[in-house]
N, C-alpha and C positions, 0 to 999 in steps of 0.2 A: 820469422821470429822477431821479437822486440830486442833491440840491442841493449846490452848492459852499459850503464853509465858509471860515473864515479861513485865510490862508497864514502859514507860519512860516519864518524864516531860510533856511538852506541847502537846506531841502526844495524851495524855489522856485527854486533855481539851474538847474533843468531836470530833468525826468523823462525819461530816455532811452527808457523803454518807450513813452511816449506821443508822443515827438518824434524819436527817432533813426532811423537806417537800420534797417529791419525785420530783414533777414537777419542783419546784424551784431549787433544788440541781442539777437535770439533766441539766437544762438550764445554771446554773452557771458553771458547768463542761463542758458543750457542747460548749458554746460560745468561750472560749479560744481555744478549739480544732478546731472549724470551722474557726475562724479567722486565726489561725496558718496555717491551710490547705489552706486558701485563699491566704495567703502570700507565701506559698509553691507553689501554682499554679501561682501566679504572678512571682515568682522566675523562674519557668519553662517556663511560657509564654513569659517572657521578651526575652529569647533566640530566640524563634521562631519569635516574632515580629521584633526584630532587624535584624536577617538574612533575613527574608521575605521582609522587607522594604528596607534594605540597601545592601544586597548581591544578592538576587533573589530567584525565586521560586524553583530552583534546590537545593540551600542551605537550604531552608525551608523544602523541602522534605527529604533532607539528614539527618538533625538533628531530625526531628519529625517522619520519616517514619520507615523503617526497623531498623535503629539504636536505635530508642526509644523503639521498641518492644523487642529488644535484651536486653537492659538495664532493662526493666520491668521484663523480664523473669528471668534473673540471680539475680538481686538485690531483686526482689519480693520474690524469694525463701528464701533468708536470712531474709527478713522482716517477712515472715511467721514463720520461726524458732524463731525469736526474740519475736514473740507474745506469744510463750510458756513461756518465761521468765516473761513477763509482767503479764500473768494470774497467774502464781505461786506466784509471788511477791505480787500481789494484795490480794491473799488469805492469805498469811502469814502476810501481813500488817493488814488485817481485823482481824486476829486471834492474833495479837500482838506478833508474834513469831520472835523475833529479830535475834536469831542465824541462823535459816534457811533462813530468808530473806537476811541476809548479805552473806551467802554462795552461795545463788542463784545469787545474784548480781555479786559476784566475778567470779563465773563460767560463767555468761552471757558475761562479758567483755573479759574474756580469750577466750571464744568461738568466739567472734567478731573478735579479732585480728587474730586468726588462720584462720577463714573464709575469712578474707580480703586478705590474701596471696593466698589462693586457688582460690578465685573468680578473683582477679586481674590478676594472671598469665593466668588462663583459659580464661578470657575475652579478653586479648590481643592476645593470640594464636589463639583463635577460631573466632575472629571478622570477618575476611574476608571470611573464609569457610561458616559461618552462613549467611552472606550477600549474597553470591553466591547461597546458598541453597534456600534462600528466593526470588530468581529471582529479586534482586534489579536492577533497570535500570542502565545501564552502566554509564550514565552521572552522577549518584549519588554515584557511588562506592568509588571513591577516598576520597571524603569528609566524607562519612559515616565511612570508615575505620579509618580515622584520628580522628574523633570525639570519636569513641569507644576506641581507643588506649589511648588517653589522659584521658578519663573518668575512665577507669579501672585502670590506673596507680595511681589514687588518690581515689580508692574506699574505702580504710580504713576509711576515714573521714565520708563518707556516712554511713557506718555500725556503727561506734561509735556513731554518732549523733542519728541514729534511735534507737539504743539500749538505750542510755541515756535518750532520750525524752520519750521513751516507759515506762521506769522505773519511771520517774517523774509522768507520767499520772497514772500509776498503783497505786501510793500512794496518788492519788487525786490532784496532782499539775499540772493543765493544763495551768496555766498562764505563768510560766517561759519558757516552750518550745515555747509559742507564742512570748515572747519578743526576744528570740533567732532568730526566723524566721523573725521577723520584721527587725532586724538588718542586717541579712544576705541577706534578699530580697533586701533591699536598696543597700547593697554592690554589689550584683550580677548585678543589673541594671546599677550601675555606671561603673562596670568593663566591662559589655557588650558594653556600649556606648564607653568607652575608647579604648578597644581592637579591636572592630569591626569597629566602625565609625571613630575614630581618627587614630588608627594605622593600619587599613585595614587588620586585621589578619583573617577575614572570620570565617569559622567554627572552626578553632583552637582557635580563641579568645573567642568564646562562650564556648567551652569546658574548657579552662583555667579559665574563669570567674566562671564557675560552681564548679570546683575543689577547687579553692581558697575560695569561699564562704562556701563550705561544710567543709573545714578545720577550718574555723573560728567557724562555728556552733558546730563542734565536741569539740573544745577547751572550748567553753562557757558552754556546757552542762556537760562536765566532771568537770569543775570548780564548777558548781552548786551542783553536787553530792559530791564533796570532801569538799566543804566549807559549810557544814551544821552540825547542832547539833542533827538532827533527827536520828532515828534508822536506816535509810537507807543511812547513811554516807558511802562513798566509800573511802577506803585507797588503792591507786594504788599498793603499795608494797605487798598487800595481794591478788592481783588478781591471781587466779589459777583455775584449773578445779577440781571440787569435783564430785565424781562418782554419788552419789544419786541425788543432784540437777541437774546434767547434764541429767541423765535419765528422771527425771520429766519434765525438759524443753523440751527434745526431744520427749517425749510421746505426748505432746500437740503441739509442734512446727513443728514436721515432717509432720503430716497430714495437718496443716495449710500451711506449705511450699509447699507441693505437690498440695494442692488446688490452690495456687497461680501459680504454674508451669503449671497446667492444664489450668487455665484461660488464661495464657499468651501464651501457645502453641496454643490454639484455636484462640487467637488474632493474633499470628504469621501466622497461616494458612489464616486467613482473610486478613492479610496484603499481603500475596502472591497473593491472588485473586485480591486484590485492585491494586497491582503493575502491574498486567497484563492489567489494564485499562488505563495506561499512567500516565505521570508526573502530569497533571492537576488534575486527580482524587486522586492521592497520596497526593498532596498538600492540596486538599480540605478535605480529610479524616484526615490529620494531623491537620489542623486548627479546624475541628470539635472536635477532641480529646481535644484540648486546651479549646474550648468553653464549651463543656458539662462537662468538668472536674469541673467546678464551681457547677454543680448539684451533681456530685459524691462526692465532698468534704463534702457537707452537710450530705448526707446519710452515708458516712463513718465515719464522726464525731459522729453521733448518734450511729453507731455500736461500735465505740471505747468506747463511754460513757457507753453504756449498758453493755459491757464486764467488765469494771471496777466496775460499780455498782453491777452487779451480783456477780463478784468475791469477793468483799469485804463483801457483805452481806452473801454470802455463807460461807466465813471464819468465820463470826460472828454468823452463825447459824440462820439468820433471813430469813426464806424461804418465808413467806407471803409477806414481803417487796420486796423480790427478784422478785416474780411473778407480783406484782403490778407495779414495775418499768418497766417491759417489756411492759405491756399494755400501760402505760403512754408514754413511748418512741416510741412505734409503732404509736400512734395517732399523736404525734408531728411530726414524720418523714413523715407520709403520707400527713399531711397538708402542710409541707414544700415542699415536692415533687411536689404537685399540683401547688402551687404558683410559684415555680421556673420554672417549665415546661412552664407555661403560659407566664411568663416574657421573657423566651428565645425564644418562638415562635413569640412574638411581636417584640423583638429587635434583633433577630438573624442576619438579613441582614446588620444591622448597625455594629454589632460586627465583622462580617467577613471582613468588609472593613478596620478594624484596622490592620489586618494581611497582607493583600495583595490588590493590585490594579488591579490584573488580573481578567477580567470580567468572563472568563470561569471558573476559580477556584471558584469565588464567587457564580456563578449560580449553579454549582454542589454541593457546600457546603450547600447552603440554601435548596436545594432539599433533601439532606441527613438529615439535622436538622428537617425539617418538617415531614419527614417519621418516625424518631425514637422517638422524644420527647414525643408523646402521650402515649408511652408504658413504659416510664422510671419508673413511680410510682410502677409498678409491682415488681421491684427489691427491694423495701423497705422491703417487707416481708422476703426475703432471707437475706438481710443485718442485720436486727434487730434480727431475730430468730437465725441465725448462731452466732452472737455476744453474745447473751444470753447463748446459749448452750456452747460456748467456755468459758464463765465465770465460769461455774461449772466444767470445765475440760472435757466436752463431745465434742470431736473433730473428732473422727474417722467416725462415721456414717454421721454427717453433711458434712464432706469432701467427702464421697462417694456419698452423694446426690448431692452435687454441681458438682463434677467431672462427674457424670453420667448424671444428668439432664441438666446442663448448658454446660459443656465442650464437652463431648462425643456426645451429641445430636447435638450440633452446628457443630462439625466436620462431623458427618454423613450428616447433611443438606448440608454442603458445597460440598460434593462429590456425592450427589444424586440429590438434588433439583436444585442447581445452574447450573450444566452442562445441565440440561433439560430446564431451563429458565435463560440463562445467563444475567448478568447485575447487576448493583449496588443494585437495590431494592431487588433482590433475595438474595444477600449476606447479606444485612442488616436485612432481615426478620428473619434470624437465631436468632437474639437477643430477640425479643418479644416472639417467640415460645418457646425458651429454658427457658426464665425467667418464663413464665406462668406455665409450667409443674413443674419446680423446686420449685416454691412458694407453689404449692399445696402439694408437698411431704414434705416440711418443716413444714407446718401447721399441717399435720397429725402426723409427728414425734414429734413435740414440745408438743402437747397435750397428747401424750402417754408417753414421757420420761422425760420431764422437772420436777425436783423434787418439790414436794408439801410439804414435811415434812421430818424430819430427817430419818424416816424409809425408805424413798426412796433411800437413799445412804448407808444404812447399808451393810457391806460386801465389800464396795469400798474404805475402808480406805487406 
């Protein structure tokens, strides 16, 4: 168990995550996250809407096709690593261990700065080779390279924001990251219109709008951490790497990062198969990704919420409350998934028309949406149980289950089933098949390994 440290001021007026009504506190924590993710999605969607409507379907495919997959692959790995810091910080916060909480924060930001240099240089150098490897259509290549070069030049801001907002959520503050996203979402939309529509900068304008908005978000979240009297106050001059906190962060973060990489590699391979079907299909797939992201933002918000709930209650030694919160969160997530899937099935064709007026792209996209949406609720089991296990620091086996059940199986499907039955439906079928198998594996593992009492973690101090 994590040892309790000293208590401070208003921090000890009561931690509702470890003491309040579970369903109510889950929702109070969940809604700022999901609204924040909603604005993050509008933030991203604004780029594709603006280029799709005012530049053309080639620009839409360039921003949201292979380039988007590369960004998700590289940045997603760091976000996975950062989740290691948020889990450790939530546990120390629940245990009121100020010293180790601060050292973990300082290490997390030092790691973010170092990572931004590596990722930025690597992303710029490898952008074109990766796009070529993905068989990106030649008419999309120049814009895709330009977008990636600008994006990775400013990747520091993305990493700082993700780390800072993750820390705020880890200590139970999901509201202020929401305020940051609202501000930067509005700024991004204004810059998109200004740079693309008014100044005719095309894909470069979209990329610059994104980097500038991320810079503002990074500054705001850092200011929130510096200008607080709570035990998680950050002092920039004290940012440095500490050996033990770094090891603890990497122990959880590396498996989570590898899981993200495997997910994105499988998505990269799917993108390669999609690219072979032509620009219309690429544009439709890109648009689908923006539409169904509104579904994923809800499930991911529940996953983040349960990780924080489990982490803080684990640190406080409240195991019964930990397990009950998983059951409550699972039920709320499933209900949300069913409602959102039904709404998207009804309104999908109208939403597609917001992104493009091309009839062929709309027809292909609606067919994709109708095929995939009925199966989306299966993923809820994976998202909630993996989030719960991550909260107690159990990440290795869940990572292996995800990588094997979702990622590797999907890759095998692409190279065996798809060549035998070519077409978009065969490619998309890899999703419900892999989700179903992985969900069953997670259920079996959760009931065997999720701690029920203190004795279940003895020897794992």
